[in-house]
C-alpha positions in Angstrom: 71.2 -93.3 -53.0 71.6 -96.7 -54.5 70.7 -97.0 -58.2 68.4 -100.0 -57.3 65.4 -99.7 -55.1 65.7 -101.3 -51.7 62.4 -102.2 -50.2 61.8 -100.7 -46.7 64.6 -98.2 -47.0 63.8 -94.4 -47.0 63.0 -93.3 -50.5 61.8 -89.8 -51.7 59.4 -91.2 -54.3 57.6 -94.1 -52.6 56.7 -94.7 -48.9 57.4 -98.0 -47.2 54.9 -100.5 -48.6 52.3 -101.7 -46.1 53.3 -105.4 -46.5 57.1 -104.9 -46.7 58.9 -107.8 -45.2 55.8 -110.0 -44.8 56.1 -113.3 -46.6 53.4 -114.5 -49.0 50.9 -116.9 -47.4 51.7 -115.6 -43.9 49.5 -113.6 -41.6 49.4 -109.9 -42.2 49.2 -109.0 -38.5 50.8 -110.6 -35.4 48.4 -113.1 -33.8 48.0 -110.9 -30.7 46.6 -108.1 -32.9 44.1 -110.3 -34.7 40.3 -110.5 -33.8 39.3 -113.3 -31.5 35.9 -115.0 -32.1 35.0 -117.3 -29.2 37.7 -120.0 -29.4 39.0 -119.0 -32.9 41.3 -116.3 -34.1 40.6 -114.5 -37.4 43.9 -114.3 -39.3 44.3 -112.3 -42.5 46.7 -114.1 -44.9 48.8 -112.2 -47.4 48.1 -113.7 -50.8 49.7 -113.0 -54.2 46.3 -111.7 -55.4 46.2 -109.3 -52.4 49.7 -108.0 -53.1 48.8 -107.3 -56.8 45.7 -105.5 -55.7 47.7 -103.1 -53.5 49.9 -102.1 -56.5 46.8 -101.7 -58.7 45.2 -99.4 -56.2 48.5 -97.5 -56.0 48.4 -96.9 -59.7 44.8 -95.8 -59.6 45.4 -93.5 -56.7 48.1 -91.7 -58.7 45.4 -90.7 -61.2 43.0 -89.4 -58.6 42.7 -86.2 -56.5 40.8 -86.5 -53.2 39.6 -89.9 -54.2 38.1 -88.8 -57.6 39.5 -89.6 -61.0 41.2 -86.8 -62.8 38.9 -86.1 -65.7 40.9 -83.5 -67.6 43.0 -85.6 -70.0 45.9 -83.2 -70.1 46.2 -83.2 -66.3 45.7 -87.0 -66.2 48.7 -87.2 -68.6 50.8 -85.1 -66.3 50.0 -87.6 -63.5 51.0 -90.5 -65.7 54.2 -88.9 -66.8 55.1 -88.2 -63.2 54.3 -91.8 -62.2 56.7 -93.2 -64.8 59.4 -90.7 -63.9 59.2 -91.6 -60.2 59.7 -95.3 -61.1 63.0 -94.6 -62.8 64.2 -92.1 -60.3 63.6 -94.6 -57.5 65.1 -97.6 -59.4 67.5 -96.9 -62.2 67.2 -100.5 -63.4 63.7 -99.6 -64.7 64.9 -98.0 -68.0 61.7 -98.6 -69.8 59.9 -96.4 -67.2 62.4 -93.6 -67.8 61.8 -93.8 -71.6 58.0 -94.1 -70.9 58.2 -90.8 -69.0 59.3 -89.1 -72.2 57.0 -91.1 -74.5 54.0 -90.3 -72.3 55.1 -86.6 -72.2 55.0 -86.7 -76.0 51.5 -88.1 -75.8 50.7 -85.0 -73.8 52.1 -82.9 -76.6 49.8 -84.7 -79.0 46.9 -84.0 -76.7 47.7 -80.3 -76.7 47.9 -80.3 -80.5 44.6 -82.1 -80.8 42.9 -79.8 -78.3 44.3 -76.7 -80.2 43.0 -78.2 -83.5 39.5 -78.7 -82.1 39.4 -75.1 -80.8 40.8 -73.5 -83.9 38.5 -75.4 -86.2 35.5 -74.8 -84.0 36.1 -71.1 -84.2 36.6 -71.2 -87.9 33.5 -73.3 -88.5 31.4 -70.9 -86.4 32.8 -68.0 -88.4 31.9 -69.7 -91.7 28.5 -70.6 -90.4 27.8 -67.0 -89.4 28.9 -65.8 -92.8 26.6 -68.4 -94.5 23.7 -67.2 -92.4 24.3 -63.6 -93.5 24.8 -64.2 -97.2 24.4 -67.2 -99.5 28.1 -67.3 -100.5 28.8 -70.3 -102.8 31.0 -72.9 -101.2 30.7 -71.6 -97.6 28.5 -74.6 -96.5 31.1 -77.0 -97.9 33.9 -75.1 -96.1 31.9 -75.4 -92.8 31.5 -79.1 -93.2 35.2 -79.5 -93.9 36.1 -77.6 -90.7 33.7 -79.8 -88.8 35.4 -82.9 -90.2 38.8 -81.7 -89.0 37.3 -80.7 -85.6 35.7 -84.1 -85.1 38.8 -85.9 -86.2 41.0 -84.0 -83.8 38.5 -84.7 -81.0 38.6 -88.4 -81.8 42.4 -88.4 -81.8 42.4 -86.6 -78.4 40.0 -89.2 -76.9 42.0 -92.2 -78.2 45.4 -90.9 -77.1 44.0 -90.2 -73.6 42.4 -93.7 -73.5 45.6 -95.5 -74.5 47.8 -93.4 -72.2 45.6 -94.2 -69.2 45.1 -97.9 -69.8 48.8 -98.6 -70.6 49.7 -97.0 -67.3 47.2 -99.1 -65.4 48.6 -102.2 -67.0 52.3 -101.7 -66.6 52.9 -99.5 -63.6 51.8 -102.2 -61.1 54.2 -104.7 -62.8 57.2 -102.4 -62.1 56.1 -101.7 -58.5 55.6 -105.4 -57.7 59.1 -106.2 -59.1 60.6 -103.3 -57.1 59.0 -104.3 -53.8 58.9 -108.1 -54.0 61.8 -109.0 -56.3 62.3 -111.3 -59.3 61.6 -114.6 -57.5 58.1 -113.6 -56.4 57.4 -111.7 -59.6 58.0 -114.7 -61.8 56.2 -117.0 -59.3 53.1 -114.9 -59.0 52.7 -113.0 -62.3 49.8 -115.2 -63.4 48.0 -114.5 -60.0 47.5 -110.9 -61.0 44.7 -111.8 -63.4 41.8 -112.5 -61.1 38.2 -111.2 -60.5 38.4 -110.9 -56.7 39.5 -107.3 -56.7 37.7 -104.6 -58.6 39.9 -102.6 -61.0 39.5 -99.8 -63.4 39.6 -101.3 -66.9 37.4 -99.7 -69.5 38.7 -101.9 -72.3 36.3 -104.6 -73.6 37.5 -107.7 -71.8 36.7 -109.8 -74.8 39.2 -107.7 -76.7 41.9 -107.5 -74.0 41.4 -109.2 -70.6 42.8 -107.2 -67.7 46.4 -108.2 -66.6 47.0 -110.8 -69.3 50.4 -112.3 -68.4 52.0 -111.9 -71.9 55.4 -113.6 -72.3 57.1 -110.3 -73.1 56.5 -109.1 -69.5 58.4 -112.0 -68.0 61.1 -111.7 -70.7 61.5 -108.0 -70.1 61.9 -108.2 -66.3 64.2 -111.2 -66.7 66.6 -109.0 -68.8 66.4 -106.3 -66.1 67.2 -108.9 -63.4 70.2 -109.9 -65.5 71.4 -106.4 -65.8 70.7 -106.1 -69.5 68.6 -103.0 -69.1 68.2 -101.9 -72.8 67.2 -105.5 -73.7 64.6 -105.3 -71.0 63.3 -102.1 -72.6 62.9 -103.9 -76.0 60.8 -106.6 -74.5 58.6 -104.3 -72.5 58.3 -101.9 -75.5 56.9 -104.8 -77.5 54.4 -105.6 -74.7 53.4 -101.9 -74.5 53.1 -101.3 -78.3 51.8 -104.7 -79.5 50.0 -106.4 -76.7 48.3 -103.3 -75.3 48.3 -100.2 -77.6 47.9 -102.1 -80.8 44.9 -103.9 -79.4 43.1 -101.0 -77.7 44.1 -98.1 -80.0 45.9 -98.8 -83.3 43.5 -101.5 -84.5 40.7 -98.9 -84.6 39.9 -98.2 -88.3 39.0 -94.5 -87.7 42.3 -94.1 -85.7 44.2 -95.6 -88.7 42.4 -93.2 -91.1 43.3 -90.2 -88.9 46.9 -91.3 -88.6 47.1 -91.8 -92.4 45.8 -88.3 -93.0 48.2 -86.8 -90.5 51.1 -88.7 -92.1 50.1 -87.5 -95.6 49.7 -83.9 -94.4 53.0 -84.0 -92.5 55.0 -85.6 -95.3 53.7 -83.1 -97.8 53.6 -80.1 -95.4 50.0 -79.2 -96.2 49.6 -75.4 -95.9 46.7 -75.8 -93.5 49.1 -77.0 -90.8 46.6 -79.5 -89.5 49.1 -82.1 -88.7 51.5 -83.2 -86.0 55.1 -84.4 -86.7 55.7 -87.8 -85.2 58.7 -87.6 -82.9 59.9 -88.4 -79.4 62.0 -85.8 -77.7 64.1 -87.0 -74.8 63.6 -83.9 -72.7 60.8 -82.4 -70.6 59.6 -80.1 -73.5 57.6 -80.9 -76.6 59.8 -79.0 -79.1 62.4 -80.7 -81.2 65.9 -80.8 -79.7 68.8 -81.7 -82.0 70.5 -84.9 -80.9 67.7 -85.6 -78.4 64.8 -86.2 -80.7 63.9 -89.3 -82.7 61.6 -88.8 -85.7 59.3 -91.3 -87.4 59.7 -91.7 -91.2 58.5 -88.5 -93.0 57.1 -90.6 -95.8 53.5 -90.3 -97.0 53.4 -94.2 -97.2 54.6 -94.8 -93.7 52.0 -96.3 -91.3 52.4 -95.5 -87.6 49.5 -98.0 -86.9 51.5 -100.9 -88.3 53.2 -102.6 -85.3 56.5 -103.4 -87.0 57.0 -99.9 -88.3 56.1 -98.3 -85.0 58.4 -100.8 -83.1 61.3 -99.8 -85.3 60.7 -96.2 -84.3 60.4 -97.0 -80.6 63.5 -99.2 -80.6 65.5 -96.4 -82.3 64.3 -94.1 -79.4 65.2 -96.7 -76.8 68.8 -97.0 -78.2 69.1 -93.2 -78.2 67.9 -93.0 -74.6 70.4 -95.7 -73.6 73.2 -93.8 -75.3 72.3 -90.6 -73.5 72.2 -92.4 -70.2 75.6 -93.9 -70.8 77.1 -90.7 -72.0 78.0 -87.2 -70.8 74.3 -86.2 -71.1 73.1 -88.4 -68.3 72.8 -85.5 -65.7 70.7 -83.5 -68.2 68.5 -86.5 -68.9 67.9 -87.0 -65.1 67.2 -83.3 -64.7 64.4 -83.6 -67.3 63.0 -86.7 -65.7 63.0 -84.9 -62.3 61.1 -82.1 -63.9 58.5 -84.5 -65.3 58.2 -86.2 -61.9 57.4 -82.8 -60.4 54.6 -82.3 -62.9 56.5 -80.3 -65.5 57.1 -80.8 -69.2 54.4 -80.8 -72.0 55.2 -77.2 -73.0 
């Protein structure tokens, strides 16, 4: 199979698009198949807006089962991971999507950690509260409050990670699919047509904070690099769009999120005995655990700030360079095997 996606040709990851081969601003159906009203023929025209809507619906459908949104955040994460993985497997030019499959998988690892923290601290809090009810032991009430704080913090982290994971996917997956199916010329000509109010879309972000489908310049720059064959440069631009335009706005600017990340960084850097922290890393395999030579780690410094865009971008670009090196080295087959596992719903273990 060609390393680049060819619209209309058999592909194990995507069926033939319903409007494949139909030019923009032309009728969708042949005239003889259109409805006739007295002396007029009703002709549906393929518009750029209509095209964008089909890819948006495709993204949303990947996060649904039998027409209903997947509500379990861990299962939703698996759907997102698989979506990114399939993009890269279908079109090897889309290197950002391959990296995103691993990055989103790592979000899933964070979701597991947060869910475990919630459950562990809930059980401990309930144990302490039972002890407090049985005997007025000094300090027990304070201990219960501390456990509740950790429990609530983990629950908040879980919610924000899931929110960011979902909305980034809904923003960026349709961009890749439009480029794959319609090519660079139409992508650049019609990018701004994506942002319209004619078609209903899932977008739970405050539109005063971040309007849906804003055509940030990094999007065009990223796909321009892909079109030129500079795949890792394309990753850099799309990573900036992902991290700064989207996630910084909808997740990292949140003050409570920043406080939770600061505590996690402090606890991780100092290896607090409670173990209530998660090391910040990206492992370029289907599993969560660290893998020597395949993992990139954020700075283990108590003063490092993951929520600061420039610090986070340095970490992401380091991961992008490592991914590029693996793809262009002897490890490529192993990388592809991991992405295939993620595409099949695996990973996050």
